[in-house]
C-alpha positions in Angstrom: 48.0 149.5 109.4 44.4 150.1 110.5 41.7 147.5 110.1 39.9 149.8 107.6 43.0 150.1 105.4 43.4 146.3 105.4 39.8 145.8 104.3 40.1 148.3 101.5 43.3 146.7 100.2 41.9 143.2 100.3 38.7 144.1 98.4 38.1 143.9 94.7 39.4 147.0 92.9 36.5 149.1 91.7 35.7 148.9 88.0 35.8 152.0 85.9 32.6 152.9 83.9 34.4 151.9 80.7 35.4 148.5 82.1 31.8 147.9 83.3 30.4 148.7 79.9 32.9 146.4 78.2 31.9 143.5 80.4 28.2 144.2 79.9 28.8 144.3 76.1 30.7 141.0 76.3 27.7 139.4 78.0 25.3 140.8 75.4 27.5 139.6 72.6 27.7 136.1 74.1 23.9 136.1 74.5 23.5 136.9 70.8 25.8 134.0 69.9 23.8 131.5 72.1 20.5 132.8 70.8 21.7 132.4 67.3 22.5 128.7 68.0 19.6 127.7 70.2 16.8 130.3 69.9 15.3 132.0 72.9 14.0 128.8 74.5 17.5 127.3 74.5 19.0 130.3 76.3 20.5 129.9 79.8 22.9 131.7 82.1 25.2 128.7 82.1 25.5 128.8 78.3 26.0 132.6 78.3 28.8 132.7 80.8 30.5 129.8 79.1 30.3 131.6 75.8 31.5 134.9 77.4 34.3 133.2 79.5 33.0 134.9 82.7 32.2 133.7 86.1 28.5 133.4 87.2 28.9 136.2 89.9 30.1 138.5 87.2 27.1 137.9 85.1 24.7 138.6 88.0 26.4 141.9 88.7 24.9 143.1 85.4 21.8 141.0 84.7 19.3 139.2 86.8 18.6 136.3 84.4 19.2 135.1 80.9 16.3 137.0 79.5 17.6 140.5 80.4 20.6 140.5 78.0 18.4 139.0 75.3 16.2 142.1 75.7 19.3 144.2 75.1 20.0 142.1 71.9 16.5 142.5 70.6 16.3 146.2 71.5 19.5 146.9 69.5 18.1 144.9 66.5 14.8 146.7 66.5 16.4 150.1 66.9 18.8 149.4 64.0 15.9 148.3 61.6 13.5 151.1 62.5 16.1 153.8 62.6 17.5 152.7 59.2 14.0 152.7 57.6 13.2 156.1 59.2 16.3 157.5 57.6 15.6 155.9 54.3 12.0 157.2 54.1 13.2 160.7 54.8 15.7 160.7 51.9 13.4 161.2 48.8 9.9 162.1 47.8 9.9 160.0 44.6 7.7 157.0 45.3 9.7 154.3 43.5 13.0 155.5 44.9 11.3 155.6 48.3 10.6 151.9 48.0 14.1 151.1 46.8 15.6 153.0 49.8 13.3 151.1 52.2 14.5 147.8 50.7 18.2 148.8 50.9 17.7 149.7 54.6 16.2 146.3 55.2 19.2 144.6 53.6 21.7 146.7 55.5 20.0 145.8 58.8 20.0 142.1 57.9 23.6 142.1 56.8 24.7 142.8 60.4 22.7 139.8 61.8 23.8 136.9 59.6 22.7 133.6 61.1 20.9 135.4 63.9 18.1 136.0 61.4 17.2 132.3 61.7 15.8 132.4 65.2 14.4 136.0 64.7 12.5 134.7 61.7 11.5 131.4 63.2 10.1 132.9 66.4 8.4 135.9 64.8 5.0 134.1 64.8 5.5 132.2 68.1 3.3 134.0 70.6 5.1 132.3 73.5 8.5 133.7 72.4 9.8 137.1 73.7 11.1 137.6 70.1 7.6 137.7 68.7 6.6 140.7 70.8 9.8 142.6 69.9 9.5 141.9 66.2 5.8 142.9 66.1 6.7 146.2 67.8 9.4 146.8 65.2 6.9 146.0 62.4 4.3 148.3 64.1 6.8 151.1 64.1 7.6 150.5 60.4 3.9 150.4 59.5 3.5 153.8 61.2 6.5 155.3 59.4 5.2 154.1 56.0 1.7 155.4 56.6 3.0 158.7 57.8 5.3 159.1 54.8 2.5 158.2 52.3 0.2 160.7 54.0 2.9 163.5 53.8 3.3 162.7 50.1 -0.4 162.8 49.5 -0.5 159.2 48.4 -3.2 156.7 49.3 -2.5 155.0 52.6 -1.8 151.3 52.0 -4.4 148.8 53.1 -3.3 146.9 56.2 -3.2 143.5 54.4 -1.1 145.0 51.5 1.3 146.6 53.9 1.7 143.5 55.9 2.2 141.4 52.8 5.0 143.8 51.6 6.7 143.8 55.0 6.6 140.1 55.5 8.0 139.4 52.0 10.9 141.8 52.8 11.5 140.0 56.1 11.6 136.6 54.4 13.8 137.6 51.5 16.4 139.3 53.6 16.4 136.2 55.8 17.0 134.0 52.7 19.7 136.5 51.5 21.8 136.8 54.7 21.0 133.9 57.1 23.8 131.7 55.7 26.5 134.4 56.0 28.5 135.6 58.9 27.4 138.8 60.6 28.8 141.9 58.8 29.8 140.0 55.7 28.3 140.7 52.3 25.9 138.2 50.7 26.6 136.7 47.3 26.4 139.6 44.9 24.3 137.8 42.4 21.8 136.6 45.0 21.7 140.1 46.5 20.9 141.7 43.2 18.2 139.1 42.6 16.7 139.6 46.1 16.7 143.3 45.7 14.8 143.2 42.4 12.3 140.7 43.8 11.5 143.0 46.8 11.1 146.0 44.5 8.6 144.2 42.4 6.6 143.1 45.4 6.5 146.6 46.9 5.5 148.1 43.5 2.6 145.7 43.1 1.4 145.8 46.7 2.0 149.5 47.6 2.4 151.3 44.2 0.0 152.9 41.8 -0.3 152.6 38.0 2.0 155.6 37.6 4.6 154.0 39.8 4.5 150.8 37.7 4.7 152.9 34.5 7.8 154.6 35.9 9.3 151.4 37.1 8.9 149.8 33.7 11.4 152.2 32.3 14.1 151.3 34.9 16.7 148.9 33.4 16.8 145.4 34.8 13.7 145.6 37.0 11.4 143.6 34.7 12.4 141.1 32.0 12.1 142.1 28.4 9.1 140.6 26.6 
């Protein structure tokens, strides 16, 4: 047996692309779990590899530090939210239904996060957190989508403060709605219904017109009877 053959046989068998992607996904999933418990400031390679059940050298084959898989977690979160809202805003040209579809997209996004919404929400306004920059980029993308859609429909473009108020109320309500549940699980139906109605009312008042409010007044269950 040649020396070359011996070396090849003793070496680590090469991973397939599928196996490599599975290990990478495992690290990212473990990072999300640690981030959920401790936030971005409590994230470390030691905690990630313990959560993932992997050796340290395996981690460093895919990522250079603990921040890199967190970027992957936050990228996926932003892409899911912005993509869902983009699809929702393209689904109708009726203004009130447009707002309702936007809210449902927010709730669907939040349902997949569960307790991870806690650090996402807590660090949104922390300039020293990597989360803040990611969340602001997502909100910027959503602002652009809303303004573009309003312009295409010939509606008045929302004032910046009105739009920010509407978005931050949606952020807070979906946090309250889903932060206590496990990722992928449905929130309490009664609370979900109440939260949805609250968000619709806020969007109508901050982004709607008199005609929108008149239309909404005819929708059952949206406003209490006098």
